[in-house]
MOPAC internal coordinates of N, CA, C and O (Angstrom, degrees):
PM7 1SCF
backbone

  N    0.0000 0     0.00 0     0.00 0    0    0    0
  C    1.4455 1     0.00 0     0.00 0    1    0    0
  C    1.5344 1   110.94 1     0.00 0    2    1    0
  O    1.2310 1   120.43 1   134.71 1    3    2    1
  N    1.3244 1   116.77 1   -45.29 1    3    2    1
  C    1.4614 1   120.98 1   179.88 1    5    3    2
  C    1.5258 1   109.88 1   -62.32 1    6    5    3
  O    1.2310 1   120.20 1   141.98 1    7    6    5
  N    1.3439 1   117.22 1   -38.02 1    7    6    5
  C    1.4577 1   121.15 1   178.78 1    9    7    6
  C    1.5259 1   110.61 1   -62.03 1   10    9    7
  O    1.2310 1   120.97 1   136.40 1   11   10    9
  N    1.3282 1   115.75 1   -43.60 1   11   10    9
  C    1.4706 1   119.90 1  -179.91 1   13   11   10
  C    1.5347 1   110.61 1   -63.94 1   14   13   11
  O    1.2310 1   120.48 1   140.77 1   15   14   13
  N    1.3187 1   116.69 1   -39.23 1   15   14   13
  C    1.4557 1   120.55 1   179.60 1   17   15   14
  C    1.5310 1   110.61 1   -65.95 1   18   17   15
  O    1.2310 1   120.11 1   137.37 1   19   18   17
  N    1.3364 1   117.39 1   -42.63 1   19   18   17
  C    1.4637 1   121.39 1   177.15 1   21   19   18
  C    1.5216 1   110.09 1   -64.44 1   22   21   19
  O    1.2310 1   120.82 1   136.32 1   23   22   21
  N    1.3272 1   116.03 1   -43.68 1   23   22   21
  C    1.4696 1   120.70 1   179.46 1   25   23   22
  C    1.5306 1   110.87 1   -62.93 1   26   25   23
  O    1.2310 1   120.08 1   139.78 1   27   26   25
  N    1.3190 1   117.46 1   -40.22 1   27   26   25
  C    1.4600 1   122.37 1   178.89 1   29   27   26
  C    1.5379 1   110.01 1   -63.68 1   30   29   27
  O    1.2310 1   120.48 1   138.57 1   31   30   29
  N    1.3421 1   116.70 1   -41.43 1   31   30   29
  C    1.4680 1   120.57 1   177.45 1   33   31   30
  C    1.5246 1   110.59 1   -62.97 1   34   33   31
  O    1.2310 1   120.02 1   140.42 1   35   34   33
  N    1.3405 1   117.57 1   -39.58 1   35   34   33
  C    1.4609 1   121.37 1   178.54 1   37   35   34
  C    1.5287 1   110.99 1   -63.54 1   38   37   35
  O    1.2310 1   121.33 1   137.74 1   39   38   37
  N    1.3118 1   115.07 1   -42.26 1   39   38   37
  C    1.4678 1   119.84 1   179.87 1   41   39   38
  C    1.5271 1   110.14 1   -64.08 1   42   41   39
  O    1.2310 1   120.12 1   134.88 1   43   42   41
  N    1.3183 1   117.37 1   -45.12 1   43   42   41
  C    1.4600 1   121.62 1   179.97 1   45   43   42
  C    1.5310 1   109.87 1   -62.70 1   46   45   43
  O    1.2310 1   120.53 1   136.21 1   47   46   45
  N    1.3284 1   116.60 1   -43.79 1   47   46   45
  C    1.4649 1   120.80 1   178.46 1   49   47   46
  C    1.5211 1   110.85 1   -61.36 1   50   49   47
  O    1.2310 1   119.81 1   135.85 1   51   50   49
  N    1.3226 1   117.96 1   -44.15 1   51   50   49
  C    1.4684 1   121.43 1   177.99 1   53   51   50
  C    1.5232 1   112.00 1   -62.08 1   54   53   51
  O    1.2310 1   120.89 1   138.49 1   55   54   53
  N    1.3325 1   115.90 1   -41.51 1   55   54   53
  C    1.4644 1   119.67 1   178.55 1   57   55   54
  C    1.5293 1   110.68 1   -63.46 1   58   57   55
  O    1.2310 1   120.62 1   138.46 1   59   58   57
  N    1.3412 1   116.41 1   -41.54 1   59   58   57
  C    1.4663 1   119.79 1   178.61 1   61   59   58
  C    1.5232 1   110.53 1   -62.30 1   62   61   59
  O    1.2310 1   120.38 1   136.19 1   63   62   61
  N    1.3365 1   116.87 1   -43.81 1   63   62   61
  C    1.4613 1   120.54 1   179.97 1   65   63   62
  C    1.5294 1   111.51 1   -63.57 1   66   65   63
  O    1.2310 1   120.79 1   137.26 1   67   66   65
  N    1.3375 1   116.10 1   -42.74 1   67   66   65
  C    1.4595 1   119.76 1   178.75 1   69   67   66
  C    1.5296 1   110.70 1   -63.59 1   70   69   67
  O    1.2310 1   120.96 1   137.92 1   71   70   69
  N    1.3453 1   115.77 1   -42.08 1   71   70   69
  C    1.4599 1   120.37 1   179.46 1   73   71   70
  C    1.5279 1   110.49 1   -62.60 1   74   73   71
  O    1.2310 1   120.09 1   134.50 1   75   74   73
  N    1.3332 1   117.44 1   -45.50 1   75   74   73
  C    1.4645 1   121.82 1   179.59 1   77   75   74
  C    1.5243 1   110.66 1   -63.04 1   78   77   75
  O    1.2310 1   120.42 1   138.51 1   79   78   77
  N    1.3287 1   116.80 1   -41.49 1   79   78   77
  C    1.4611 1   120.75 1   179.55 1   81   79   78
  C    1.5267 1   110.76 1   -64.23 1   82   81   79
  O    1.2310 1   120.36 1   136.99 1   83   82   81
  N    1.3338 1   116.92 1   -43.01 1   83   82   81
  C    1.4645 1   120.05 1   178.74 1   85   83   82
  C    1.5278 1   110.68 1   -63.44 1   86   85   83
  O    1.2310 1   120.57 1   138.69 1   87   86   85
  N    1.3377 1   116.52 1   -41.31 1   87   86   85
  C    1.4677 1   119.57 1   179.30 1   89   87   86
  C    1.5182 1   111.45 1   -64.93 1   90   89   87
  O    1.2310 1   119.96 1   139.78 1   91   90   89
  N    1.3364 1   117.68 1   -40.22 1   91   90   89
  C    1.4679 1   120.19 1   178.16 1   93   91   90
  C    1.5193 1   110.93 1   -63.44 1   94   93   91
  O    1.2310 1   120.73 1   138.96 1   95   94   93
  N    1.3235 1   116.21 1   -41.04 1   95   94   93
  C    1.4606 1   120.11 1   178.23 1   97   95   94
  C    1.5212 1   109.98 1   -65.28 1   98   97   95
  O    1.2310 1   120.55 1   136.64 1   99   98   97
  N    1.3422 1   116.55 1   -43.36 1   99   98   97
  C    1.4660 1   120.50 1  -179.68 1  101   99   98
  C    1.5237 1   110.74 1   -64.52 1  102  101   99
  O    1.2310 1   119.78 1   137.19 1  103  102  101
  N    1.3235 1   118.02 1   -42.81 1  103  102  101
  C    1.4531 1   121.29 1   179.89 1  105  103  102
  C    1.5258 1   109.91 1   -66.57 1  106  105  103
  O    1.2310 1   120.45 1   138.03 1  107  106  105
  N    1.3234 1   116.74 1   -41.97 1  107  106  105
  C    1.4667 1   120.45 1   177.28 1  109  107  106
  C    1.5148 1   111.41 1   -61.56 1  110  109  107
  O    1.2310 1   120.49 1   137.58 1  111  110  109
  N    1.3254 1   116.66 1   -42.42 1  111  110  109
  C    1.4700 1   120.32 1   178.72 1  113  111  110
  C    1.5217 1   110.96 1   -65.11 1  114  113  111
  O    1.2310 1   120.89 1   137.03 1  115  114  113
  N    1.3314 1   115.91 1   -42.97 1  115  114  113
  C    1.4604 1   120.33 1   179.71 1  117  115  114
  C    1.5266 1   110.31 1   -63.01 1  118  117  115
  O    1.2310 1   120.25 1   138.12 1  119  118  117
  N    1.3190 1   117.13 1   -41.88 1  119  118  117
  C    1.4665 1   120.40 1   178.54 1  121  119  118
  C    1.5300 1   110.26 1   -62.43 1  122  121  119
  O    1.2310 1   120.27 1   138.69 1  123  122  121
  N    1.3232 1   117.08 1   -41.31 1  123  122  121
  C    1.4683 1   120.52 1   178.18 1  125  123  122
  C    1.5146 1   112.12 1   -63.62 1  126  125  123
  O    1.2310 1   120.60 1   138.45 1  127  126  125
  N    1.3135 1   116.46 1   -41.55 1  127  126  125
  C    1.4679 1   120.65 1   179.46 1  129  127  126
  C    1.5223 1   110.21 1   -64.82 1  130  129  127
  O    1.2310 1   120.61 1   135.26 1  131  130  129
  N    1.3349 1   116.43 1   -44.74 1  131  130  129
  C    1.4580 1   119.77 1   179.93 1  133  131  130
  C    1.5277 1   111.38 1   -63.97 1  134  133  131
  O    1.2310 1   120.42 1   137.48 1  135  134  133
  N    1.3203 1   116.80 1   -42.52 1  135  134  133
  C    1.4642 1   120.09 1  -179.79 1  137  135  134
  C    1.5236 1   110.92 1   -63.25 1  138  137  135
  O    1.2310 1   119.94 1   137.09 1  139  138  137
  N    1.3108 1   117.72 1   -42.91 1  139  138  137
  C    1.4585 1   119.31 1   179.57 1  141  139  138
  C    1.5215 1   110.84 1   -69.59 1  142  141  139
  O    1.2310 1   120.11 1   148.70 1  143  142  141
  N    1.3292 1   117.39 1   -31.30 1  143  142  141
  C    1.4546 1   121.12 1   177.57 1  145  143  142
  C    1.5135 1   112.46 1   -65.68 1  146  145  143
  O    1.2310 1   120.45 1   146.17 1  147  146  145
  N    1.3297 1   116.75 1   -33.83 1  147  146  145
  C    1.4570 1   119.72 1   178.84 1  149  147  146
  C    1.5206 1   111.72 1   -64.54 1  150  149  147
  O    1.2310 1   120.12 1   145.53 1  151  150  149
  N    1.3128 1   117.37 1   -34.47 1  151  150  149
  C    1.4500 1   120.79 1  -179.80 1  153  151  150
  C    1.5237 1   112.07 1   -81.25 1  154  153  151
  O    1.2310 1   120.35 1   165.46 1  155  154  153
  N    1.3239 1   116.93 1   -14.54 1  155  154  153
  C    1.4585 1   120.24 1  -178.61 1  157  155  154
  C    1.5235 1   111.53 1   -76.66 1  158  157  155
  O    1.2310 1   119.89 1   157.21 1  159  158  157
  N    1.3393 1   117.81 1   -22.79 1  159  158  157
  C    1.4498 1   121.74 1  -178.08 1  161  159  158
  C    1.5204 1   110.12 1  -105.23 1  162  161  159
  O    1.2310 1   121.36 1   -43.09 1  163  162  161
  N    1.3069 1   115.01 1   136.91 1  163  162  161
  C    1.4512 1   120.70 1   175.53 1  165  163  162
  C    1.5231 1   106.89 1   -86.42 1  166  165  163
  O    1.2310 1   120.27 1   -62.28 1  167  166  165
  N    1.3044 1   117.09 1   117.72 1  167  166  165
  C    1.4567 1   120.63 1  -179.24 1  169  167  166
  C    1.5200 1   107.89 1   -73.21 1  170  169  167
  O    1.2310 1   121.32 1   -56.71 1  171  170  169
  N    1.3185 1   115.08 1   123.29 1  171  170  169
  C    1.4485 1   121.48 1  -175.28 1  173  171  170
  C    1.5258 1   108.48 1  -104.60 1  174  173  171
  O    1.2310 1   120.43 1   -51.36 1  175  174  173
  N    1.3137 1   116.78 1   128.64 1  175  174  173
  C    1.4504 1   119.67 1   175.76 1  177  175  174
  C    1.5260 1   108.32 1  -100.70 1  178  177  175
  O    1.2310 1   121.68 1   -28.93 1  179  178  177
  N    1.3040 1   114.38 1   151.07 1  179  178  177
  C    1.4580 1   119.06 1  -176.86 1  181  179  178
  C    1.5217 1   110.78 1   -90.21 1  182  181  179
  O    1.2310 1   121.40 1   -18.75 1  183  182  181
  N    1.3038 1   114.92 1   161.25 1  183  182  181
  C    1.4524 1   121.76 1   177.40 1  185  183  182
  C    1.5105 1   110.07 1  -116.97 1  186  185  183
  O    1.2310 1   120.83 1    16.23 1  187  186  185
  N    1.3188 1   116.01 1  -163.77 1  187  186  185
  C    1.4577 1   120.41 1   177.97 1  189  187  186
  C    1.5291 1   109.32 1  -143.20 1  190  189  187
  O    1.2310 1   121.94 1   -14.12 1  191  190  189
  N    1.3257 1   113.88 1   165.88 1  191  190  189
  C    1.4643 1   121.45 1   179.03 1  193  191  190
  C    1.5228 1   106.74 1  -126.49 1  194  193  191
  O    1.2310 1   120.63 1   -57.27 1  195  194  193
  N    1.3335 1   116.41 1   122.73 1  195  194  193
  C    1.4647 1   121.63 1  -177.47 1  197  195  194
  C    1.5235 1   109.84 1  -120.14 1  198  197  195
  O    1.2310 1   121.63 1   -30.61 1  199  198  197
  N    1.3111 1   114.48 1   149.39 1  199  198  197
  C    1.4520 1   118.29 1   175.77 1  201  199  198
  C    1.5091 1   111.67 1  -171.58 1  202  201  199
  O    1.2310 1   121.64 1    -0.28 1  203  202  201
  N    1.3347 1   114.47 1   179.72 1  203  202  201
  C    1.4581 1   120.80 1   177.72 1  205  203  202
  C    1.5231 1   109.39 1  -129.98 1  206  205  203
  O    1.2310 1   121.77 1   -20.50 1  207  206  205
  N    1.3297 1   114.22 1   159.50 1  207  206  205
  C    1.4662 1   121.90 1  -179.18 1  209  207  206
  C    1.5258 1   107.36 1  -127.11 1  210  209  207
  O    1.2310 1   121.21 1   -43.18 1  211  210  209
  N    1.3176 1   115.30 1   136.82 1  211  210  209
  C    1.4691 1   121.45 1   175.95 1  213  211  210
  C    1.5099 1   108.40 1  -123.28 1  214  213  211
  O    1.2310 1   118.50 1   -41.26 1  215  214  213
  N    1.2820 1   120.46 1   138.74 1  215  214  213
  C    1.4466 1   129.59 1   -10.78 1  217  215  214
  C    1.5388 1   111.02 1   -60.01 1  218  217  215
  O    1.2310 1   120.45 1   -27.09 1  219  218  217
  N    1.3301 1   116.75 1   152.91 1  219  218  217
  C    1.4602 1   121.23 1  -171.21 1  221  219  218
  C    1.5300 1   113.90 1   -62.54 1  222  221  219
  O    1.2310 1   120.35 1   153.24 1  223  222  221
  N    1.3300 1   116.94 1   -26.76 1  223  222  221
  C    1.4711 1   119.44 1  -178.12 1  225  223  222
  C    1.5335 1   112.44 1  -100.80 1  226  225  223
  O    1.2310 1   119.47 1  -167.79 1  227  226  225
  N    1.3202 1   118.62 1    12.21 1  227  226  225
  C    1.4669 1   121.60 1  -173.97 1  229  227  226
  C    1.5226 1   114.16 1   -90.34 1  230  229  227
  O    1.2310 1   119.35 1   159.62 1  231  230  229
  N    1.3269 1   118.84 1   -20.38 1  231  230  229
  C    1.4662 1   121.12 1  -177.04 1  233  231  230
  C    1.5122 1   112.32 1  -106.36 1  234  233  231
  O    1.2310 1   120.75 1   -31.78 1  235  234  233
  N    1.3312 1   116.17 1   148.22 1  235  234  233
  C    1.4666 1   119.99 1   177.78 1  237  235  234
  C    1.5305 1   112.06 1  -109.20 1  238  237  235
  O    1.2310 1   120.34 1   134.77 1  239  238  237
  N    1.3548 1   116.96 1   -45.23 1  239  238  237
  C    1.4749 1   121.07 1  -179.37 1  241  239  238
  C    1.5130 1   110.61 1  -139.32 1  242  241  239
  O    1.2310 1   121.97 1   -29.22 1  243  242  241
  N    1.3492 1   113.83 1   150.78 1  243  242  241
  C    1.4638 1   121.31 1   173.05 1  245  243  242
  C    1.5250 1   107.03 1  -112.91 1  246  245  243
  O    1.2310 1   120.62 1   -46.37 1  247  246  245
  N    1.3136 1   116.42 1   133.63 1  247  246  245
  C    1.4638 1   122.70 1  -179.30 1  249  247  246
  C    1.5277 1   109.18 1  -117.41 1  250  249  247
  O    1.2310 1   120.86 1   -37.20 1  251  250  249
  N    1.3153 1   115.96 1   142.80 1  251  250  249
  C    1.4682 1   121.97 1   173.71 1  253  251  250
  C    1.5222 1   106.97 1  -121.75 1  254  253  251
  O    1.2310 1   120.41 1   -60.02 1  255  254  253
  N    1.3231 1   116.83 1   119.98 1  255  254  253
  C    1.4610 1   122.24 1  -176.69 1  257  255  254
  C    1.5232 1   110.27 1  -116.84 1  258  257  255
  O    1.2310 1   120.94 1   -47.11 1  259  258  257
  N    1.3248 1   115.81 1   132.89 1  259  258  257
  C    1.4689 1   122.25 1   173.06 1  261  259  258
  C    1.5183 1   106.55 1  -136.12 1  262  261  259
  O    1.2310 1   119.53 1    -6.44 1  263  262  261
  N    1.3175 1   118.49 1   173.56 1  263  262  261
  C    1.4667 1   119.30 1   178.14 1  265  263  262
  C    1.5341 1   113.34 1   -60.45 1  266  265  263
  O    1.2310 1   120.21 1   157.46 1  267  266  265
  N    1.3389 1   117.21 1   -22.54 1  267  266  265
  C    1.4694 1   119.31 1  -176.37 1  269  267  266
  C    1.5167 1   114.24 1  -117.35 1  270  269  267
  O    1.2310 1   119.14 1   170.19 1  271  270  269
  N    1.3365 1   119.24 1    -9.81 1  271  270  269
  C    1.4605 1   121.60 1  -174.86 1  273  271  270
  C    1.5102 1   112.35 1  -136.48 1  274  273  271
  O    1.2310 1   121.39 1   -30.90 1  275  274  273
  N    1.3181 1   114.94 1   149.10 1  275  274  273
  C    1.4573 1   123.07 1   168.01 1  277  275  274
  C    1.5220 1   105.96 1  -132.35 1  278  277  275
  O    1.2310 1   121.04 1   -66.06 1  279  278  277
  N    1.3251 1   115.62 1   113.94 1  279  278  277
  C    1.4629 1   121.51 1  -177.48 1  281  279  278
  C    1.5154 1   109.08 1  -122.15 1  282  281  279
  O    1.2310 1   120.85 1   -23.93 1  283  282  281
  N    1.3446 1   115.98 1   156.07 1  283  282  281
  C    1.4639 1   118.32 1   178.33 1  285  283  282
  C    1.5145 1   110.56 1  -147.50 1  286  285  283
  O    1.2310 1   121.65 1   -18.98 1  287  286  285
  N    1.3300 1   114.45 1   161.02 1  287  286  285
  C    1.4589 1   122.10 1   175.73 1  289  287  286
  C    1.5193 1   108.35 1  -148.71 1  290  289  287
  O    1.2310 1   121.30 1   -29.09 1  291  290  289
  N    1.2992 1   115.11 1   150.91 1  291  290  289
  C    1.4585 1   120.94 1   175.83 1  293  291  290
  C    1.5235 1   109.32 1   -80.05 1  294  293  291
  O    1.2310 1   121.16 1   -39.15 1  295  294  293
  N    1.3127 1   115.38 1   140.85 1  295  294  293
  C    1.4627 1   120.83 1   176.28 1  297  295  294
  C    1.5249 1   107.67 1   -90.19 1  298  297  295
  O    1.2310 1   120.97 1   -58.04 1  299  298  297
  N    1.3204 1   115.75 1   121.96 1  299  298  297
  C    1.4591 1   121.53 1  -179.14 1  301  299  298
  C    1.5184 1   109.00 1  -121.96 1  302  301  299
  O    1.2310 1   121.04 1   -58.18 1  303  302  301
  N    1.3235 1   115.61 1   121.82 1  303  302  301
  C    1.4677 1   122.07 1  -178.90 1  305  303  302
  C    1.5249 1   111.45 1    50.54 1  306  305  303
  O    1.2310 1   121.05 1  -139.91 1  307  306  305
  N    1.3248 1   115.59 1    40.09 1  307  306  305
  C    1.4544 1   121.76 1   175.17 1  309  307  306
  C    1.5195 1   115.65 1    81.20 1  310  309  307
  O    1.2310 1   119.75 1  -174.83 1  311  310  309
  N    1.3401 1   118.08 1     5.17 1  311  310  309
  C    1.4692 1   120.51 1  -178.77 1  313  311  310
  C    1.5350 1   110.08 1  -124.58 1  314  313  311
  O    1.2310 1   121.43 1   -28.89 1  315  314  313
  N    1.3210 1   114.87 1   151.11 1  315  314  313
  C    1.4670 1   120.55 1   176.98 1  317  315  314
  C    1.5266 1   109.93 1  -144.55 1  318  317  315
  O    1.2310 1   121.56 1   -22.95 1  319  318  317
  N    1.3128 1   114.61 1   157.05 1  319  318  317
  C    1.4634 1   121.81 1   171.65 1  321  319  318
  C    1.5228 1   107.60 1  -143.91 1  322  321  319
  O    1.2310 1   121.30 1   -62.30 1  323  322  321
  N    1.3136 1   115.13 1   117.70 1  323  322  321
  C    1.4647 1   121.68 1   178.15 1  325  323  322
  C    1.5292 1   106.55 1   -95.34 1  326  325  323
  O    1.2310 1   120.47 1   -63.50 1  327  326  325
  N    1.3097 1   116.71 1   116.50 1  327  326  325
  C    1.4661 1   122.29 1  -175.58 1  329  327  326
  C    1.5306 1   111.51 1   -97.20 1  330  329  327
  O    1.2310 1   121.32 1   -11.60 1  331  330  329
  N    1.3218 1   115.09 1   168.40 1  331  330  329
  C    1.4714 1   123.92 1   175.21 1  333  331  330
  C    1.5276 1   113.33 1    61.00 1  334  333  331
  O    1.2310 1   120.58 1  -144.98 1  335  334  333
  N    1.3124 1   116.50 1    35.02 1  335  334  333
  C    1.4658 1   121.03 1   177.83 1  337  335  334
  C    1.5296 1   108.97 1   -85.11 1  338  337  335
  O    1.2310 1   120.85 1   -55.18 1  339  338  337
  N    1.3224 1   115.98 1   124.82 1  339  338  337
  C    1.4591 1   120.83 1   176.28 1  341  339  338
  C    1.5348 1   109.15 1   -72.65 1  342  341  339
  O    1.2310 1   119.98 1   -26.29 1  343  342  341
  N    1.3141 1   117.64 1   153.71 1  343  342  341
  C    1.4677 1   119.30 1   177.74 1  345  343  342
  C    1.5314 1   111.22 1   -56.80 1  346  345  343
  O    1.2310 1   120.95 1   -40.81 1  347  346  345
  N    1.3270 1   115.79 1   139.19 1  347  346  345
  C    1.4600 1   120.67 1   179.37 1  349  347  346
  C    1.5177 1   111.26 1   148.87 1  350  349  347
  O    1.2310 1   121.33 1     7.46 1  351  350  349
  N    1.3305 1   115.06 1  -172.54 1  351  350  349
  C    1.4674 1   122.27 1  -178.55 1  353  351  350
  C    1.5260 1   109.72 1   -99.05 1  354  353  351
  O    1.2310 1   121.03 1   -42.71 1  355  354  353
  N    1.3208 1   115.63 1   137.29 1  355  354  353
  C    1.4621 1   122.59 1  -178.50 1  357  355  354
  C    1.5184 1   111.02 1  -128.66 1  358  357  355
  O    1.2310 1   121.86 1   -24.42 1  359  358  357
  N    1.3117 1   114.04 1   155.58 1  359  358  357
  C    1.4663 1   121.69 1   168.89 1  361  359  358
  C    1.5246 1   105.40 1  -107.49 1  362  361  359
  O    1.2310 1   120.44 1   -54.62 1  363  362  361
  N    1.3294 1   116.76 1   125.38 1  363  362  361
  C    1.4566 1   121.58 1  -179.82 1  365  363  362
  C    1.5242 1   108.04 1   -98.19 1  366  365  363
  O    1.2310 1   120.68 1   -51.47 1  367  366  365
  N    1.3122 1   116.30 1   128.53 1  367  366  365
  C    1.4606 1   121.81 1   177.44 1  369  367  366
  C    1.5262 1   107.75 1  -121.39 1  370  369  367
  O    1.2310 1   121.20 1   -51.05 1  371  370  369
  N    1.3243 1   115.31 1   128.95 1  371  370  369
  C    1.4562 1   120.72 1   175.74 1  373  371  370
  C    1.5198 1   107.49 1  -101.28 1  374  373  371
  O    1.2310 1   121.32 1   -61.54 1  375  374  373
  N    1.3103 1   115.08 1   118.46 1  375  374  373
  C    1.4646 1   121.83 1   179.00 1  377  375  374
  C    1.5335 1   106.99 1   -83.95 1  378  377  375
  O    1.2310 1   121.24 1   -62.40 1  379  378  377
  N    1.3348 1   115.23 1   117.60 1  379  378  377
  C    1.4588 1   121.16 1  -173.47 1  381  379  378
  C    1.5292 1   111.98 1   -94.71 1  382  381  379
  O    1.2310 1   121.82 1   -24.95 1  383  382  381
  N    1.3245 1   114.12 1   155.05 1  383  382  381
  C    1.4623 1   121.76 1   172.37 1  385  383  382
  C    1.5325 1   107.07 1   -91.23 1  386  385  383
  O    1.2310 1   120.10 1   -37.12 1  387  386  385
  N    1.3436 1   117.42 1   142.88 1  387  386  385
  C    1.4646 1   118.99 1   177.43 1  389  387  386
  C    1.5267 1   110.25 1   -59.16 1  390  389  387
  O    1.2310 1   120.01 1   -35.86 1  391  390  389
  N    1.2984 1   117.59 1   144.14 1  391  390  389
  C    1.4611 1   131.48 1     9.36 1  393  391  390
  C    1.5337 1   113.19 1   -92.16 1  394  393  391
  O    1.2310 1   119.62 1  -167.35 1  395  394  393
  N    1.3343 1   118.34 1    12.65 1  395  394  393
  C    1.4553 1   121.25 1  -178.29 1  397  395  394
  C    1.5274 1   111.21 1   -78.61 1  398  397  395
  O    1.2310 1   121.10 1   -20.53 1  399  398  397
  N    1.3369 1   115.50 1   159.47 1  399  398  397
  C    1.4645 1   121.74 1  -179.89 1  401  399  398
  C    1.5214 1   109.98 1  -104.61 1  402  401  399
  O    1.2310 1   120.96 1   -32.13 1  403  402  401
  N    1.3285 1   115.77 1   147.87 1  403  402  401
  C    1.4688 1   120.68 1   175.32 1  405  403  402
  C    1.5209 1   110.02 1   -59.01 1  406  405  403
  O    1.2310 1   120.73 1   -27.75 1  407  406  405
  N    1.3151 1   116.20 1   152.25 1  407  406  405
  C    1.4661 1   121.41 1   177.89 1  409  407  406
  C    1.5265 1   108.84 1  -134.32 1  410  409  407
  O    1.2310 1   121.03 1   -24.54 1  411  410  409
  N    1.3382 1   115.64 1   155.46 1  411  410  409
  C    1.4680 1   120.03 1  -178.19 1  413  411  410
  C    1.5269 1   110.29 1  -137.25 1  414  413  411
  O    1.2310 1   121.74 1   -26.13 1  415  414  413
  N    1.3131 1   114.27 1   153.87 1  415  414  413
  C    1.4623 1   121.56 1   174.21 1  417  415  414
  C    1.5225 1   106.87 1  -136.01 1  418  417  415
  O    1.2310 1   120.87 1   -55.78 1  419  418  417
  N    1.3371 1   115.94 1   124.22 1  419  418  417
  C    1.4638 1   121.39 1  -176.39 1  421  419  418
  C    1.5292 1   111.76 1   -95.03 1  422  421  419
  O    1.2310 1   121.83 1   -17.10 1  423  422  421
  N    1.3270 1   114.10 1   162.90 1  423  422  421
  C    1.4698 1   123.44 1   172.15 1  425  423  422
  C    1.5296 1   113.68 1    58.58 1  426  425  423
  O    1.2310 1   120.69 1  -135.21 1  427  426  425
  N    1.3159 1   116.28 1    44.79 1  427  426  425
  C    1.4571 1   120.87 1   173.77 1  429  427  426
  C    1.5280 1   106.27 1   -87.65 1  430  429  427
  O    1.2310 1   120.57 1   -61.02 1  431  430  429
  N    1.3312 1   116.52 1   118.98 1  431  430  429
  C    1.4671 1   121.06 1  -174.18 1  433  431  430
  C    1.5224 1   110.81 1  -100.18 1  434  433  431
  O    1.2310 1   121.31 1   -53.34 1  435  434  433
  N    1.3334 1   115.10 1   126.66 1  435  434  433
  C    1.4621 1   122.02 1   175.49 1  437  435  434
  C    1.5196 1   107.75 1  -102.90 1  438  437  435
  O    1.2310 1   121.04 1   -49.55 1  439  438  437
  N    1.3309 1   115.61 1   130.45 1  439  438  437
  C    1.4525 1   121.53 1   177.30 1  441  439  438
  C    1.5250 1   109.55 1  -100.94 1  442  441  439
  O    1.2310 1   120.97 1   -21.75 1  443  442  441
  N    1.2998 1   115.75 1   158.25 1  443  442  441
  C    1.4583 1   123.82 1  -177.17 1  445  443  442
  C    1.5316 1   111.73 1   -54.07 1  446  445  443
  O    1.2310 1   120.73 1   -66.51 1  447  446  445
  N    1.3493 1   116.21 1   113.49 1  447  446  445
  C    1.4544 1   121.39 1   174.16 1  449  447  446
  C    1.5148 1   116.35 1    73.33 1  450  449  447
  O    1.2310 1   119.61 1  -165.07 1  451  450  449
  N    1.3334 1   118.34 1    14.93 1  451  450  449
  C    1.4668 1   120.67 1  -176.39 1  453  451  450
  C    1.5203 1   111.74 1  -119.47 1  454  453  451
  O    1.2310 1   121.28 1   -25.73 1  455  454  453
  N    1.3166 1   115.16 1   154.27 1  455  454  453
  C    1.4627 1   121.55 1   173.91 1  457  455  454
  C    1.5243 1   108.55 1   -88.27 1  458  457  455
  O    1.2310 1   120.46 1   -48.47 1  459  458  457
  N    1.3123 1   116.73 1   131.53 1  459  458  457
  C    1.4653 1   122.50 1   178.26 1  461  459  458
  C    1.5244 1   108.55 1  -104.16 1  462  461  459
  O    1.2310 1   120.57 1   -55.96 1  463  462  461
  N    1.3000 1   116.52 1   124.04 1  463  462  461
  C    1.4615 1   122.14 1  -179.94 1  465  463  462
  C    1.5307 1   109.16 1   -93.88 1  466  465  463
  O    1.2310 1   120.71 1   -62.21 1  467  466  465
  N    1.3309 1   116.25 1   117.79 1  467  466  465
  C    1.4635 1   121.71 1  -177.75 1  469  467  466
  C    1.5217 1   110.88 1   -85.81 1  470  469  467
  O    1.2310 1   120.79 1   151.29 1  471  470  469
  N    1.3168 1   116.10 1   -28.71 1  471  470  469
  C    1.4636 1   119.42 1  -176.23 1  473  471  470
  C    1.5198 1   110.56 1    91.75 1  474  473  471
  O    1.2310 1   121.30 1    19.61 1  475  474  473
  N    1.3070 1   115.11 1  -160.39 1  475  474  473
  C    1.4591 1   121.25 1  -176.09 1  477  475  474
  C    1.5269 1   111.03 1   -90.97 1  478  477  475
  O    1.2310 1   120.81 1   -45.23 1  479  478  477
  N    1.3173 1   116.05 1   134.77 1  479  478  477
  C    1.4679 1   122.49 1   172.34 1  481  479  478
  C    1.5173 1   106.82 1  -115.58 1  482  481  479
  O    1.2310 1   121.38 1   -59.40 1  483  482  481
  N    1.3340 1   114.97 1   120.60 1  483  482  481
  C    1.4591 1   120.99 1  -177.17 1  485  483  482
  C    1.5306 1   109.53 1   -95.18 1  486  485  483
  O    1.2310 1   121.32 1   -53.48 1  487  486  485
  N    1.3257 1   115.07 1   126.52 1  487  486  485
  C    1.4699 1   120.60 1   178.87 1  489  487  486
  C    1.5285 1   108.69 1   -94.19 1  490  489  487
  O    1.2310 1   121.72 1   -38.48 1  491  490  489
  N    1.3202 1   114.31 1   141.52 1  491  490  489
  C    1.4589 1   120.56 1  -179.86 1  493  491  490
  C    1.5103 1   110.22 1  -114.14 1  494  493  491
  O    1.2310 1   121.77 1   -22.45 1  495  494  493
  N    1.3330 1   114.23 1   157.55 1  495  494  493
  C    1.4775 1   119.38 1   179.59 1  497  495  494
  C    1.5018 1   111.03 1   -88.10 1  498  497  495
  O    1.2310 1   120.10 1   180.00 1  499  498  497

């Protein structure tokens, strides 16, 4: 009986060691996969689009449209900044307050991590 109890303890100990070894290998493999995955992706930082509107009180919102994004910002005292723009080409639309008309500017290019200056957009009545 004592032999069986000792043998059972040995078996349990061996199983625990095998289980721990398998988990260490699995965790090590998972860490390696995750680390290599981080280098596989190019981390992209966003940029912004800045501009002004004339007359200063004529615009309400600025919109940036791309095939994958629609972004907006409020126009304050004739200025706006649209943040978190991914790199690419955008169409900028200025939403006007009556009696002014909306205006647009095409092909505004945002580069990775940079602010793009659009300049002044003049709204007409």
